[in-house]
C-alpha positions in Angstrom: -9.6 29.0 -74.4 -6.5 26.8 -74.8 -6.5 25.4 -71.3 -3.0 23.9 -71.4 -1.5 27.2 -72.5 -3.4 29.0 -69.8 -2.1 26.6 -67.2 1.5 26.9 -68.4 1.2 30.7 -68.3 0.0 30.6 -64.7 2.9 28.3 -63.8 5.3 31.1 -64.7 3.8 33.0 -61.8 3.6 30.2 -59.1 5.2 26.9 -58.3 1.9 24.9 -58.3 -1.7 25.7 -59.2 -4.9 25.2 -57.2 -8.2 23.8 -58.4 -11.2 24.0 -56.1 -14.6 22.4 -56.2 -18.3 23.2 -55.4 -21.3 20.9 -55.5 -24.0 23.1 -57.1 -27.0 23.5 -54.9 -25.3 22.6 -51.7 -25.7 24.0 -49.2 -27.6 26.3 -51.5 -27.1 28.2 -54.7 -26.5 31.4 -52.6 -23.8 29.6 -50.6 -22.2 28.4 -53.9 -22.0 32.0 -55.1 -20.3 33.1 -51.8 -17.8 30.2 -52.2 -17.1 31.3 -55.8 -16.6 34.9 -54.7 -14.0 33.8 -52.2 -12.3 31.6 -54.8 -12.0 34.6 -57.0 -10.6 36.7 -54.1 -8.0 33.9 -53.6 -7.3 33.9 -57.4 -7.7 30.2 -57.6 -6.5 28.8 -61.0 -9.4 26.4 -61.9 -12.8 25.5 -60.5 -14.9 22.3 -60.8 -18.7 22.8 -60.6 -20.3 19.4 -59.8 -23.7 18.6 -61.1 -25.4 16.6 -58.4 -26.2 13.0 -59.1 -28.0 10.3 -57.1 -25.1 7.8 -57.1 -21.8 9.7 -57.1 -19.6 6.6 -57.1 -16.2 8.4 -56.9 -17.2 10.6 -54.0 -16.8 10.0 -50.2 -19.5 10.5 -47.6 -19.4 14.3 -47.4 -19.9 14.8 -51.2 -22.5 12.0 -51.3 -24.4 13.9 -48.7 -24.0 17.1 -50.6 -25.2 15.5 -53.8 -28.2 14.0 -52.1 -29.2 17.2 -50.3 -28.8 19.3 -53.5 -31.1 16.9 -55.4 -33.5 17.0 -52.4 -33.5 20.8 -52.6 -34.7 20.5 -56.2 -31.6 21.5 -58.2 -32.2 21.2 -61.9 -30.0 21.3 -65.0 -31.2 24.9 -65.7 -30.1 26.0 -62.2 -26.7 24.3 -62.7 -26.1 25.9 -66.1 -27.4 29.3 -64.9 -24.8 29.3 -62.2 -22.1 28.2 -64.6 -22.9 31.0 -67.0 -23.0 33.7 -64.2 -19.7 32.5 -62.8 -18.0 32.3 -66.2 -19.1 35.9 -66.9 -18.2 37.2 -63.5 -14.9 35.5 -62.6 -11.5 35.1 -64.4 -10.9 31.4 -63.5 -11.7 28.7 -66.0 -14.6 26.4 -65.1 -14.9 22.7 -65.6 -18.2 20.7 -65.4 -17.9 17.7 -63.2 -20.6 15.1 -63.4 -21.3 11.4 -63.8 -21.9 9.7 -67.1 -25.7 9.4 -66.7 -26.0 13.2 -67.0 -24.1 13.4 -70.3 -25.8 10.3 -71.7 -29.3 11.5 -70.7 -28.7 14.9 -72.2 -27.0 13.5 -75.4 -23.3 14.1 -76.0 -23.8 16.8 -78.5 -26.3 18.7 -76.4 -24.1 18.1 -73.3 -21.0 19.7 -75.0 -23.1 22.5 -76.4 -24.5 23.4 -73.0 -21.0 23.4 -71.5 -19.6 25.6 -74.2 -22.6 28.0 -74.4 -22.4 28.6 -70.6 -18.8 29.4 -70.6 -16.9 26.4 -69.2 -13.8 25.0 -70.9 -14.3 21.2 -70.4 -15.5 18.5 -68.2 -14.6 15.6 -65.8 -16.7 12.4 -65.9 -15.1 10.0 -63.3 -17.2 7.0 -64.0 -16.9 7.0 -67.8 -14.3 4.5 -69.1 -12.1 5.5 -72.0 -13.6 2.9 -74.2 -17.1 4.4 -73.7 -16.4 7.9 -74.8 -17.3 7.2 -78.4 -18.8 10.2 -80.1 -18.2 12.4 -77.0 -14.6 13.0 -78.3 -15.9 14.2 -81.6 -18.4 16.5 -79.9 -15.5 17.9 -77.8 -13.5 18.7 -80.9 -16.4 20.5 -82.5 -17.0 22.6 -79.4 -13.2 23.0 -78.6 -13.7 21.5 -75.1 -11.2 19.7 -72.9 -12.2 16.2 -71.8 -10.2 15.8 -68.5 -9.0 12.2 -68.2 -8.5 10.5 -64.9 -5.6 8.1 -64.1 -5.6 6.0 -61.0 -3.0 3.8 -59.1 -4.9 0.7 -60.3 -4.3 1.4 -64.0 -1.6 -0.6 -65.7 1.1 1.2 -67.6 -0.4 0.3 -70.9 -3.8 1.7 -69.8 -2.2 4.9 -68.4 -0.5 5.4 -71.8 -3.9 5.1 -73.6 -5.7 7.4 -71.1 -3.0 10.1 -71.3 -3.0 10.0 -75.1 -6.7 10.8 -75.1 -6.4 13.7 -72.6 -6.7 17.4 -73.2 -6.0 20.4 -71.0 -4.4 18.4 -68.1 -4.4 14.9 -66.7 -6.2 14.3 -63.4 -4.2 11.8 -61.2 -5.9 10.2 -58.3 -3.6 10.1 -55.3 -4.9 6.7 -54.0 -7.5 4.0 -54.5 -11.0 4.6 -53.2 -13.2 7.7 -53.1 -12.7 11.4 -52.3 -12.7 13.0 -48.9 -10.3 10.9 -46.9 -7.0 12.6 -46.0 -4.2 11.4 -48.2 -0.6 10.9 -47.1 1.6 12.0 -50.0 3.5 8.8 -50.0 5.2 6.6 -52.6 1.9 5.6 -54.3 1.0 9.2 -55.0 4.5 9.8 -56.4 4.3 6.7 -58.5 1.1 7.7 -60.3 2.6 11.1 -61.1 5.9 9.6 -62.3 4.2 7.0 -64.5 1.8 9.6 -66.1 4.8 11.9 -66.7 6.2 9.3 -69.0 3.2 9.3 -71.3 2.2 13.0 -71.6 3.5 16.5 -71.7 0.2 17.9 -70.4 0.2 19.4 -66.9 -0.6 16.8 -64.1 -3.1 17.4 -61.4 -3.3 15.4 -58.1 -6.5 15.0 -56.2 -8.4 12.7 -53.7 -7.7 13.8 -50.2 -5.5 16.9 -50.4 -6.4 19.3 -47.6 -3.6 21.5 -46.2 -1.1 24.1 -47.5 1.7 21.7 -46.8 0.2 19.3 -49.3 0.7 21.9 -52.0 4.2 22.6 -50.9 5.1 18.9 -51.0 3.7 18.6 -54.5 5.8 21.4 -55.9 8.0 20.0 -58.6 6.0 16.8 -58.8 2.6 18.0 -60.1 1.4 21.2 -61.7 -2.0 21.3 -60.0 -3.3 20.5 -56.6 -7.0 19.7 -56.3 -8.8 20.5 -53.0 -12.5 19.8 -52.7 -13.9 17.9 -49.7 -11.6 19.5 -47.2 -12.9 23.0 -48.0 -16.5 21.9 -47.8 -15.8 20.2 -44.5 -14.4 23.5 -43.2 -17.5 25.3 -44.4 -19.8 22.9 -42.5 -17.8 22.6 -39.3 -16.6 26.2 -38.9 -18.5 28.5 -41.2 -17.7 31.0 -43.9 -14.9 32.9 -42.2 -13.0 29.7 -41.6 -13.6 28.6 -45.2 -12.1 31.8 -46.5 -9.1 31.5 -44.1 -8.6 27.8 -45.3 -8.9 28.8 -48.9 -6.4 31.7 -48.6 -3.9 29.5 -46.8 -4.0 27.1 -49.7 -3.7 29.9 -52.2 -0.6 31.3 -50.4 1.1 27.9 -50.5 1.4 28.1 -54.3 4.5 30.3 -54.3 
């Protein structure tokens, strides 16, 4: 799949796109499947499936807990890729693997990319892998026609943003603020600045994440970013209020795209 072309086509139907997230194995694989079914019902545009890791350095307390509990529950690579394959066969939305660099390094970059491609995903996000350390991973991506999703942050210089954007594929992931996921983000000048700066250096769609939670966040982003990323907020709703509230929250986000 040409991810950029897919996104541009979706943008002819709605003003902004929605990417959602699940930590595989938390609360359980069965719960993950229910979440994915609701995401399909809401016609979300993209989904990140996170492979649990013991030290998820970009994640806030809720996702740290989710990673730890999933590992404690015995989640394995085979379980992760089995869910990815089932989801890619069942649902229309493209899937991205989200993981930390230890996973890709331990697996070997070629095997890592082969597993992603074989199980139906279109690319990956590795938040703790600096651009300079990608090395042969870019070559493996090209062979497998995968999209390495690059992350830009407010702490990056303009020169570094330009390098990161030049290496991107599919879309560029912009962090709305410093710090980790999960804290509510005020869509202020800092968030606008990172989008404006990245827009100078790439024609790829821009996604904004880290702390988005409500339909109004999507409405405020229309015309500034192409994709809104909501992860922790949905999991928080699942934990605090249950499946019905999760579905209601998800549907309200989906409705805010147009």
